[in-house]
C-alpha positions as CSV (number, residue, x, y, z in Angstrom):
1,X,15.8,-12.2,27.5
2,X,14.6,-9.3,29.5
3,X,13.6,-7.4,26.3
4,X,10.8,-9.9,25.5
5,X,8.3,-8.8,28.2
6,X,8.9,-5.2,27.4
7,X,8.3,-5.8,23.7
8,X,5.2,-7.9,24.4
9,X,3.9,-5.1,26.7
10,X,4.5,-2.5,24.0
11,X,3.1,-4.5,21.1
12,X,0.0,-5.5,23.1
13,X,-0.9,-2.0,24.0
14,X,-0.2,-0.6,20.6
15,X,-2.4,-3.3,19.2
16,X,-5.2,-2.3,21.6
17,X,-4.8,1.3,20.4
18,X,-5.0,0.3,16.8
19,X,-8.1,-1.7,17.4
20,X,-9.7,1.2,19.2
21,X,-8.8,3.3,16.2
22,X,-10.4,0.9,13.8
23,X,-13.6,1.0,15.9
24,X,-13.5,4.8,15.9
25,X,-13.1,4.8,12.1
26,X,-16.0,2.4,11.7
27,X,-18.1,4.7,13.9
28,X,-17.2,7.7,11.8
29,X,-18.2,5.8,8.6
30,X,-21.4,4.4,10.1
31,X,-22.6,7.6,11.8
32,X,-21.4,10.0,9.1
33,X,-21.1,13.1,11.3
34,X,-21.4,16.3,9.2
35,X,-20.9,14.2,6.1
36,X,-17.3,13.2,7.0
37,X,-17.9,9.4,6.4
38,X,-19.4,10.0,2.9
39,X,-16.6,12.5,2.1
40,X,-14.0,9.9,3.0
41,X,-15.7,7.2,0.9
42,X,-16.5,9.3,-2.1
43,X,-13.1,10.9,-2.3
44,X,-11.4,10.8,-5.8
45,X,-8.3,9.2,-4.1
46,X,-10.6,6.9,-2.1
47,X,-8.3,4.7,0.0
48,X,-5.6,7.3,0.8
49,X,-7.5,9.8,3.0
50,X,-9.3,6.9,4.9
51,X,-6.0,5.2,5.5
52,X,-4.2,8.4,6.6
53,X,-7.0,9.2,9.0
54,X,-6.9,5.7,10.4
55,X,-3.1,5.8,10.7
56,X,-3.0,9.0,12.6
57,X,-5.9,8.0,14.8
58,X,-4.1,4.7,15.5
59,X,-0.9,6.6,16.3
60,X,-2.8,8.8,18.8
61,X,-4.9,6.0,20.4
62,X,-1.8,3.8,20.7
63,X,0.3,6.4,22.4
64,X,-2.5,7.3,24.8
65,X,-3.1,3.6,25.5
66,X,0.6,3.0,26.2
67,X,0.9,6.1,28.4
68,X,-2.1,5.0,30.5
69,X,-0.7,1.5,30.8
70,X,2.6,2.8,32.0
71,X,1.0,5.2,34.4
72,X,-1.1,2.4,35.8
73,X,1.9,0.2,36.4
74,X,3.5,2.8,38.6
75,X,0.4,3.3,40.6
76,X,0.7,-0.1,42.4
């Protein structure tokens, strides 16, 4: 029973990181810095580069979000 709060803590912060990654990807596609958004959309293998960039951004944002949440728990 003690694993449920830990799992909920982990999944909620990973979900927040993935959501932030989706917002970041939308900003890249909308702002099109240096033509990166149009390059991702017009790629010959269209969904793959976009999904890979989102996945690795989600991995980064999720791990940072989880690390910050853990550090803030020990601050109290």
